[in-house]
C-alpha positions as CSV (number, residue, x, y, z in Angstrom):
1,X,75.7,146.0,138.9
2,X,78.6,143.6,138.4
3,X,77.6,141.6,141.5
4,X,74.1,141.3,140.2
5,X,75.4,139.9,136.9
6,X,77.7,137.5,138.7
7,X,74.7,136.0,140.5
8,X,71.8,136.7,138.1
9,X,73.3,135.4,134.9
10,X,74.2,131.9,136.2
11,X,70.8,131.7,137.8
12,X,69.2,132.6,134.5
13,X,71.3,130.0,132.8
14,X,69.9,127.3,135.1
15,X,66.4,128.4,134.4
16,X,66.9,128.5,130.6
17,X,68.5,125.1,130.8
18,X,65.4,123.8,132.5
19,X,63.3,125.2,129.7
20,X,65.6,123.5,127.2
21,X,65.1,120.1,128.8
22,X,61.4,120.7,128.9
23,X,61.2,121.6,125.3
24,X,63.3,118.7,124.3
25,X,61.1,116.4,126.3
26,X,58.1,117.7,124.5
27,X,59.6,116.9,121.2
28,X,60.6,120.5,120.3
29,X,64.2,119.7,119.5
30,X,64.8,123.0,117.7
31,X,63.5,125.1,120.7
32,X,65.4,122.9,123.2
33,X,68.8,123.3,121.5
34,X,68.2,127.0,120.9
35,X,67.4,127.4,124.6
36,X,70.5,125.4,125.4
37,X,72.7,127.8,123.4
38,X,71.1,130.7,125.3
39,X,71.8,129.0,128.6
40,X,75.5,128.5,127.7
41,X,75.8,132.1,126.7
42,X,74.3,133.3,130.0
43,X,76.7,131.0,131.9
44,X,79.7,132.3,130.0
45,X,78.6,136.0,130.6
46,X,78.0,135.3,134.3
47,X,81.6,133.9,134.6
48,X,82.9,136.8,132.6
49,X,81.2,139.2,135.1
50,X,83.2,137.6,137.9
51,X,86.5,137.7,136.0
52,X,87.2,138.0,132.3
53,X,89.7,135.1,132.4
54,X,87.2,133.0,134.4
55,X,84.8,133.7,131.6
56,X,87.3,132.5,129.1
57,X,87.8,129.3,131.1
58,X,84.1,128.6,131.4
59,X,83.6,129.4,127.7
60,X,86.4,127.0,126.8
61,X,85.0,124.3,128.9
62,X,81.6,124.6,127.2
63,X,83.3,124.7,123.8
64,X,85.2,121.5,124.7
65,X,82.0,119.7,125.6
66,X,80.2,120.7,122.4
67,X,83.3,119.7,120.4
68,X,83.5,116.3,122.0
69,X,79.8,115.7,121.2
70,X,80.4,116.7,117.6
71,X,83.4,114.5,117.3
72,X,81.5,111.5,118.6
73,X,78.5,112.3,116.4
74,X,80.9,112.6,113.4
75,X,81.8,109.0,114.0
76,X,78.2,107.9,114.4
77,X,77.0,109.8,111.3
78,X,79.8,108.2,109.2
79,X,78.5,104.8,110.4
80,X,74.9,105.7,109.3
81,X,73.6,107.0,112.7
82,X,71.7,110.2,113.2
83,X,72.1,113.2,115.4
84,X,69.3,114.7,117.6
85,X,69.5,117.9,115.6
86,X,68.6,116.3,112.3
87,X,65.4,118.4,112.4
88,X,64.7,119.2,108.8
89,X,66.5,120.2,105.6
90,X,67.5,123.5,107.2
91,X,68.8,122.3,110.5
92,X,70.8,119.1,109.8
93,X,73.9,118.6,111.9
94,X,75.0,115.3,110.2
95,X,74.9,116.8,106.8
96,X,77.4,119.5,108.0
97,X,79.3,117.1,110.3
98,X,80.1,114.7,107.4
99,X,80.7,117.2,104.7
100,X,84.0,118.0,103.1
101,X,84.4,120.8,105.6
102,X,84.2,118.4,108.6
103,X,87.7,117.1,108.5
104,X,91.3,118.4,108.0
105,X,94.0,115.9,107.1
106,X,91.6,113.1,108.0
107,X,91.0,114.5,111.5
108,X,87.5,115.8,112.5
109,X,87.6,119.6,113.0
110,X,85.5,119.1,116.1
111,X,88.3,117.0,117.6
112,X,90.8,119.8,116.7
113,X,88.4,122.2,118.4
114,X,88.5,120.1,121.6
115,X,92.3,120.4,121.6
116,X,92.1,124.1,121.0
117,X,89.6,124.7,123.9
118,X,91.8,122.5,126.2
119,X,94.9,124.7,125.5
120,X,93.0,128.0,125.8
121,X,91.0,126.9,128.8
122,X,94.2,125.9,130.7
123,X,96.0,129.2,129.9
124,X,92.9,131.2,130.9
125,X,93.0,129.3,134.3
126,X,96.8,129.9,134.7
127,X,96.4,133.5,133.8
128,X,93.7,133.9,136.4
129,X,95.4,132.0,139.2
130,X,99.1,132.7,138.5
131,X,99.1,136.1,136.8
132,X,102.7,136.9,137.7
133,X,103.9,133.9,135.7
134,X,101.4,134.1,132.8
135,X,101.1,137.8,132.4
136,X,100.3,137.6,128.7
137,X,97.6,135.0,129.0
138,X,94.9,137.5,128.0
139,X,96.7,138.4,124.8
140,X,96.9,134.8,123.9
141,X,93.2,134.4,124.5
142,X,92.5,137.5,122.3
143,X,94.6,136.0,119.4
144,X,92.9,132.7,119.8
145,X,89.5,134.3,119.9
146,X,90.2,136.2,116.7
147,X,91.2,133.0,115.0
148,X,88.2,131.1,116.3
149,X,85.8,133.8,115.2
150,X,87.3,134.0,111.7
151,X,87.1,130.2,111.3
152,X,83.5,130.3,112.6
153,X,82.8,132.8,109.8
154,X,84.3,130.4,107.2
155,X,82.2,127.5,108.5
156,X,79.1,129.6,108.5
157,X,79.8,130.4,104.8
158,X,80.3,126.7,104.2
159,X,76.9,126.0,105.7
160,X,75.3,128.4,103.2
161,X,77.0,126.5,100.3
162,X,75.7,123.2,101.8
163,X,72.2,124.6,102.3
164,X,71.9,123.5,105.9
165,X,72.9,124.5,109.4
166,X,74.3,122.7,112.4
167,X,72.8,124.0,115.6
168,X,75.7,122.6,117.7
169,X,78.1,124.3,115.3
170,X,76.2,127.6,115.8
171,X,76.6,127.2,119.6
172,X,80.4,127.1,118.9
173,X,80.1,130.3,116.9
174,X,78.5,132.0,119.8
175,X,81.1,130.6,122.3
176,X,83.9,131.7,120.1
177,X,82.6,135.2,120.0
178,X,82.3,135.2,123.8
179,X,85.8,133.8,124.0
180,X,87.1,136.8,122.1
181,X,85.0,139.2,124.2
182,X,86.4,137.7,127.4
183,X,90.0,137.9,126.1
184,X,89.5,141.6,125.1
185,X,88.1,142.4,128.6
186,X,91.0,140.6,130.3
187,X,93.5,142.3,128.0
188,X,92.1,145.8,128.8
189,X,92.4,145.1,132.5
190,X,96.0,144.1,132.2
191,X,98.2,147.2,132.0
192,X,101.3,145.1,131.1
193,X,99.4,143.2,128.4
194,X,100.8,142.9,124.9
195,X,99.4,140.6,122.3
196,X,102.7,140.5,120.4
197,X,104.7,139.8,123.6
198,X,102.2,137.0,124.4
199,X,102.5,135.4,121.0
200,X,106.3,135.7,120.9
201,X,106.9,134.7,124.5
202,X,108.8,137.9,125.3
203,X,110.3,138.2,128.7
204,X,110.1,134.5,129.3
205,X,106.3,134.5,129.4
206,X,105.2,131.0,128.8
207,X,101.5,131.7,128.0
208,X,101.7,130.9,124.3
209,X,104.0,127.9,124.4
210,X,101.9,126.4,127.3
211,X,98.6,126.9,125.4
212,X,100.1,125.3,122.2
213,X,101.8,122.5,124.0
214,X,98.7,121.5,125.9
215,X,96.5,121.9,122.9
216,X,98.7,119.7,120.7
217,X,99.0,117.1,123.5
218,X,95.3,117.0,124.0
219,X,94.7,116.7,120.2
220,X,97.3,113.9,119.9
221,X,95.6,112.0,122.7
222,X,92.2,112.7,121.2
223,X,93.2,111.4,117.8
224,X,94.6,108.2,119.4
225,X,91.4,107.6,121.3
226,X,89.3,108.5,118.2
227,X,91.2,106.1,116.0
228,X,90.9,103.3,118.5
229,X,87.1,103.9,118.7
230,X,86.5,103.9,115.0
231,X,85.8,100.2,115.0
232,X,85.0,99.8,118.7
233,X,81.4,98.8,117.9
234,X,82.7,96.1,115.6
235,X,82.7,92.7,117.4
236,X,85.9,91.2,118.7
237,X,86.7,88.0,117.0
238,X,89.6,86.6,119.1
239,X,89.1,82.9,119.6
240,X,86.5,82.6,116.8
241,X,83.1,84.0,116.4
242,X,81.7,87.3,117.7
243,X,79.1,87.1,120.5
244,X,75.5,87.6,119.3
245,X,74.9,90.6,121.6
246,X,77.7,92.4,119.8
247,X,76.4,91.5,116.4
248,X,73.0,92.9,117.4
249,X,74.6,96.3,117.7
250,X,75.5,96.4,114.0
251,X,71.9,96.5,112.6
252,X,68.4,97.6,113.2
253,X,65.0,97.3,111.6
254,X,64.4,99.2,108.3
255,X,62.3,102.3,108.9
256,X,60.0,101.3,106.0
257,X,59.4,98.9,103.1
258,X,62.4,97.5,101.3
259,X,61.8,95.8,97.9
260,X,63.9,95.6,94.8
261,X,62.4,96.8,91.5
262,X,64.1,94.4,89.2
263,X,65.7,97.1,87.0
264,X,68.8,97.4,89.1
265,X,72.2,96.3,87.8
266,X,74.0,94.5,90.5
267,X,77.8,94.4,91.2
268,X,78.6,90.8,91.8
269,X,77.1,87.5,90.9
270,X,73.4,87.7,90.0
271,X,72.7,84.6,92.1
272,X,74.7,85.7,95.1
273,X,72.7,84.7,98.3
274,X,73.4,87.9,100.1
275,X,72.3,91.3,98.7
276,X,73.5,94.8,99.9
277,X,71.2,97.6,98.9
278,X,72.8,101.1,98.9
279,X,71.0,104.4,98.6
280,X,73.4,107.2,97.7
281,X,74.0,110.6,96.2
282,X,76.9,111.3,93.9
283,X,77.8,114.6,95.6
284,X,77.6,113.2,99.1
285,X,81.3,113.0,100.4
286,X,80.5,110.1,102.8
287,X,78.8,108.2,100.0
288,X,82.1,108.5,98.0
289,X,84.1,107.0,100.8
290,X,81.5,104.3,101.5
291,X,81.3,103.3,97.9
292,X,85.0,102.4,97.8
293,X,84.7,100.3,100.9
294,X,81.7,98.5,99.6
295,X,83.4,97.5,96.4
296,X,86.3,96.0,98.4
297,X,83.9,94.1,100.6
298,X,82.0,92.7,97.6
299,X,85.3,91.7,95.8
300,X,86.4,89.9,99.0
301,X,83.0,88.2,99.4
302,X,81.8,86.6,96.1
303,X,78.6,85.5,97.7
304,X,77.6,89.2,98.1
305,X,76.1,91.4,95.4
306,X,75.6,95.2,95.6
307,X,72.5,96.9,94.3
308,X,72.7,100.7,93.8
309,X,69.8,103.0,94.1
310,X,69.7,106.8,93.6
311,X,68.6,109.3,96.2
312,X,69.9,112.7,95.1
313,X,69.6,115.5,97.7
314,X,68.3,118.0,95.2
315,X,64.8,119.3,94.6
316,X,65.5,119.2,90.9
317,X,64.5,115.5,90.9
318,X,63.7,114.8,94.5
319,X,60.6,116.7,95.8
320,X,61.3,115.5,99.4
321,X,64.4,117.8,99.6
322,X,63.7,121.4,100.3
323,X,67.0,122.9,99.4
324,X,69.3,122.2,96.5
325,X,72.2,120.8,98.6
326,X,73.7,118.9,95.6
327,X,72.8,120.7,92.4
328,X,74.5,118.2,90.0
329,X,73.3,115.1,91.8
330,X,70.3,114.5,89.6
331,X,72.2,114.7,86.3
332,X,74.9,112.5,87.7
333,X,72.3,109.9,88.6
334,X,70.8,110.1,85.1
335,X,74.4,109.7,83.7
336,X,74.9,106.4,85.5
337,X,71.6,105.1,84.0
338,X,72.8,106.1,80.6
339,X,76.2,104.4,81.2
340,X,74.2,101.4,82.3
341,X,72.7,101.1,78.8
342,X,76.2,100.6,77.5
343,X,77.1,98.1,80.3
344,X,79.4,100.5,82.2
345,X,77.2,101.8,85.1
346,X,79.6,100.7,87.8
347,X,82.6,102.2,86.0
348,X,80.7,105.5,85.7
349,X,79.7,105.3,89.4
350,X,83.4,104.8,90.4
351,X,84.5,107.7,88.2
352,X,81.9,110.1,89.5
353,X,82.5,109.2,93.2
354,X,86.2,109.8,92.6
355,X,85.5,113.2,91.1
356,X,82.7,114.5,93.2
357,X,83.8,118.2,92.7
358,X,83.4,117.8,88.9
359,X,79.9,116.7,88.0
360,X,78.7,119.4,85.7
361,X,77.1,118.3,82.4
362,X,80.4,119.0,80.6
363,X,82.2,117.0,83.2
364,X,79.8,114.1,82.9
365,X,80.4,114.0,79.1
366,X,84.1,114.1,79.7
367,X,83.9,111.1,82.0
368,X,81.8,109.2,79.5
369,X,84.5,109.8,76.9
370,X,87.2,108.6,79.2
371,X,85.3,105.4,79.7
372,X,85.0,104.9,76.0
373,X,81.2,105.2,75.8
374,X,79.5,105.9,72.5
375,X,79.1,109.6,73.1
376,X,76.4,110.2,70.6
377,X,74.3,107.5,72.3
378,X,75.2,108.9,75.7
379,X,74.2,112.4,74.8
380,X,70.9,111.2,73.3
381,X,70.2,109.2,76.4
382,X,70.8,112.2,78.7
383,X,68.2,114.2,76.6
384,X,65.6,111.5,77.1
385,X,63.0,111.2,80.0
386,X,63.6,107.5,80.7
387,X,66.9,107.9,82.8
388,X,65.2,110.4,85.0
389,X,62.2,108.1,85.3
390,X,64.5,105.4,86.6
391,X,65.9,107.8,89.2
392,X,62.4,108.9,90.1
393,X,61.5,105.2,90.8
394,X,64.5,104.9,93.0
395,X,63.6,108.0,94.9
396,X,60.0,106.7,95.4
397,X,61.4,103.4,96.7
398,X,63.6,105.4,99.0
399,X,60.6,107.2,100.4
400,X,58.9,103.9,101.1
401,X,62.1,102.7,102.8
402,X,62.0,106.0,104.9
403,X,65.4,107.1,103.7
404,X,66.4,110.4,105.3
405,X,70.2,110.5,104.7
406,X,72.8,109.1,102.4
407,X,74.4,106.6,102.3
408,X,71.8,104.2,103.7
409,X,72.7,100.5,103.6
410,X,70.4,97.5,103.8
411,X,71.4,93.8,103.9
412,X,69.3,90.8,102.9
413,X,69.9,87.1,103.4
414,X,71.7,87.1,106.8
415,X,68.7,87.7,109.1
416,X,65.6,85.5,109.5
417,X,63.4,88.7,109.2
418,X,64.8,89.6,105.8
419,X,66.2,93.1,105.2
420,X,68.1,94.8,108.0
421,X,69.5,98.3,108.1
422,X,73.3,98.5,108.7
423,X,73.7,101.0,111.5
424,X,77.5,100.8,112.2
425,X,79.0,101.3,108.7
426,X,80.4,99.0,106.0
427,X,82.9,97.4,108.4
428,X,79.9,95.6,110.0
429,X,79.0,93.7,106.8
430,X,81.7,91.0,106.8
431,X,80.9,90.0,110.4
432,X,77.2,89.6,109.5
433,X,78.1,87.6,106.4
434,X,80.4,85.3,108.4
435,X,77.6,84.7,111.0
436,X,75.2,83.8,108.2
437,X,77.6,81.4,106.6
438,X,78.1,79.6,109.9
439,X,74.3,79.2,110.1
440,X,73.9,81.3,113.2
441,X,70.5,82.9,113.9
442,X,71.0,86.6,114.5
443,X,69.2,88.3,117.4
444,X,66.0,90.3,116.6
445,X,66.7,93.7,115.0
446,X,66.4,96.8,117.1
447,X,63.5,99.2,116.2
448,X,64.6,101.9,113.8
449,X,65.9,105.2,115.3
450,X,63.4,108.0,115.6
451,X,63.8,110.4,112.7
């Protein structure tokens, strides 16, 4: 039976992987990724049938690969790109991968996962190949598996609060469960095994310290590479101007029609030759970070003005959103319109982005009071239909522009074709402005990414 599983499960994994590629090629992304998860599970189980620690090694290797993908996609999503698993409002990897749960201490949790799987994968290998020196490796794998499963449960809960699921994250939940199973099987097979001894390094066993040291070293290296790549797509400027082919990486064609409505209050000079249009949601964490960067860019470039448009990710005011991911976003958008009546829209925007966890109606009134607004007028405005009609116009314009995520940034005045979509984040904007000031003709914009 065991021999059959050793051969049959990897073979089944290959067949299912083929199905996954076929479904993906047919445009069935959901089915393709689901089949891919099943293929990984079969491969892990097949390795586990050969040896429990080999199963832990293979599972860790698969977890490492998924974690690296999510780390890279975290960076891309923060720059405005999109993942292949942005399928609908239910399955949206980038919403999860840029949420407040996607980082710890400024480090992507996916990158931490890569370090974790590196350490556990190595100790599983050493425990398999050098059992006499790493006798407690199985106990360390069990402890790591328990921690990974518990953290997976927390992230699953976080997904329920965000109203969406990340399929690649789900694959890690499955792999973490299999990692725990492989650890338990290896532990049962080791008569000298002791989880406590493994964690404490009793008897000179170096399983735990090796796993931790390697994991920390891998994470440190990963953070260094990640930080160095954060602006890798931004052109090099040594010796003067950036090459046109590098500038072309920073933008693409808009996915739809871009046109200002005339009601927007701009930040910056009204006659500024360059216009940056931002679609944002006040409960979107990435929008909050981006807003601060854009203000700095505008203040450093007086020939640029920013136009803000609302795109709340809540069905309370946006019928294009299926789930209420940000329940206070609609009221917050209306509050900025009411603040605009008193000439303090941008102050209100700054305050709401700085306090994204506190956007209830009472919180909005408190913020208005802090800004010194006429609160009677503010409350009366919030009770009217007109502010929500303004928000509705922005949402409708966003649909024409084919907005599917926030923030979405568009720049006008730098390209001969008019509006372009910024695809590599706010850091790209100064380079494009400088090229326009120098009178350079930018290369044609790439077609918009498939959505």
